[in-house]
N, C-alpha and C positions, 0 to 999 in steps of 0.2 A: 262196314265197307260193302258197297253194292257190287255183287259179282254177277256178270251176265251168265245166264244158264243156257245150256243146250237142252231143248225140250223135245221129248219124244211123246207122241200121243198114240196110244195103241188101242186097237179093237179088232176082233176077228171078222167083223162084217164090213163089206165095202160101203154100205149105206152110211155107217157111222163115220167112216173115213171121208166120204164126200162132205158130210156135215162139218167135220173138222177142217177140211180144206176151204170150205166156203167161209167159215167164221174166223179162221186164223189167217186168212189171206193178207199178205203184206206185213205180217208180224215177223220179227227176226228170230233166227235160230230155232225154227220149228221143223221137226220131221214127223210125218204121219206114217204109221206103220200098221199094215193089216196083219195082226199077229195076236197070239195069245201070250200071256205072261210066260208060260213055260218055254216059249220059243225065242224070247228076247236075248240079245247079246249083252255084253258087259255094259254097265252104266253105274253111276255113283249112288243113285237113290231111286227106289221105287216107291210110289205113293199108292197106298191101298185105300179103296173106298170102303171105309170101315163103319162099324156101329159104335155107340158110346161106351160099350162094356167090354170091348176086346174079344168078343165071341167070334173067332175066326174059323168057322166050321162050314161055310157055304160060299159059293161064288168065287170071286177072285181071291178072297181071303184064304179059302181052302187051298188054292193053288200055291199061295205064298207059304203057308204052313207046310205043305208037301215038300217044298224046296228047302226051306230053312229049318224045319223041325218044330215039334210041338213046344220045345223050350222057348222059342220066340214068342208064341202066344202067351205062355205063362209069364214071360218078362213084360210083355205089353200089359197084361192084366194086373200084375203087381204094380207097375208104374201108374196105372189108372187108380188103383186102390190107394197107393202111397201119396200121390201128388194131387189127385182130383177127387179123393174121398169116394171112389167107386163109380163115378160117371164122368166121362170126358165130354164136355159140352160140344154140340155142333158149333163150328166156328173157332175151334181150337184144334191144335195138332202138335205132335211131338216127333222127334227123330230118335230112332233106336238103332244100335248096331246089329248087324245080322251075322257077323263072323263068317262072311262069305266074301272072298276077295273080288269076285266078279260083280257083285252088287253089295257093297259094304254097308249101306244104310237103307232103312225103311222109314217112311213117313206115315204115321198112323193118323188118319184124318177122317173122322166120322162125317158121313153125309146124312145120317139118320140115327135117331136114338135106338130104335129096334127096326128090323126089316119091315118096310111098308112104303106106301106111296108118298113121295115128296113133290109130286106134280103141283104146279101153281105156286111154288115157294121159291125163295132165293137160296135154298140150302146148298145147291151145287156151287153157286158163287162163294158162299161162306166157307165151304170145305176147301175149295181151290185156293181161295185167298189165305186161309189158315195154313195151308201147306206151304205156300210161298213165304209166309212170315216165319214159319218154323225153320225152313231152309235158310232164310236170310239170317236169323239169329244164330243158327248153328255155324254159319260161315263167319260171323263176327267173333265167335268164341273158340272155334276149333282150328287146329292146324291142318286137319284132314278135311279140306273143303269139298263141298258138293258143287260140281260144275255141270253134271249131266243128270237129268231127272226124267223118269218115265211116268206118265199118268195114264190110267185107264179112263174110260168115259164115265165120269161121275153121274150117278143118278139114272143111267140109261138101262139098268137091269131091274133089280128089285124095286128101285125107286119110281119106275114108271114114267120118267121124264122123256119126252120125245128127243130124238137124236139132235135135231137142229137146236132145240132150246138148251139141251145139256152142253153142246159145243159153244153156244152163244155165251152162257154164263161163265164157262171156263175161260173163254177168250177175253171177256171183260175183266176177270181177275188178273189175267196175264198182262193186259194193257195197263191196269192199275199198278202192277208190280214194276213194269217198265217205266212208268211216268209218275213217280211220287211227287206230291205237291211241294211247293216252296212257301206256301202260307195256308192257313186254315181259316176259312170264313164260311158264312152261310151260302154264298153263291157257289163256292166250290162243293160244299156238302150236297146242295140240291142237284148240281150237275152229276156228281157221282151216284146219288140215289136214283136219278133218272136213267143213267146208263145201266144200272143193275135191273131196274124194274121194267124198262121199255125195250121193245124191239122196233127200232125206228119210232113211229108215232103210236104204236100199239102197245098198251100195257099188257104184259104177259105174266107178271109176277104179282101175286097178292101179298101184301105185307100188313 
């Protein structure tokens, strides 16, 4: 069952907020908040810009652990070991409970294998798309549905992706979530591929 989401896009810097506003203009149910994770109000699920090994010791991951406790990081890592043989691939994500009534779920979605530049790649799109899929499948299977979700700016920190490009790839993933296809053919596949790789007529993603 497709459930519309209330989307919060957060970042402490106004420049990133402007990029979000430009790239998400006209898309429904989007709120852009100039804020740090620590200042966010209640919502159903926070999506963390993770690495493939669940090492949540820096950046926004560290803020997540400071709020929910080191047990959350241990549970994330055990899940990666048990279900993904020790490495969660970029382009996959999972939902885990936080035991916090104000933010009951966390989506662990790696944007990179280990911290480093992902500029010139489609990894921001892949991580965002994986997050939407994880939330979608959670809502199919669980009575505790996720209806409001907060995203940081994927790739705009350690990843070195420019603000506008990070927002563009995230917005493309959201547009694809909102408009699933009714058929699969090469024309549709080419259209989606171009949407991910190009900003207008300029290719910005190397694949």
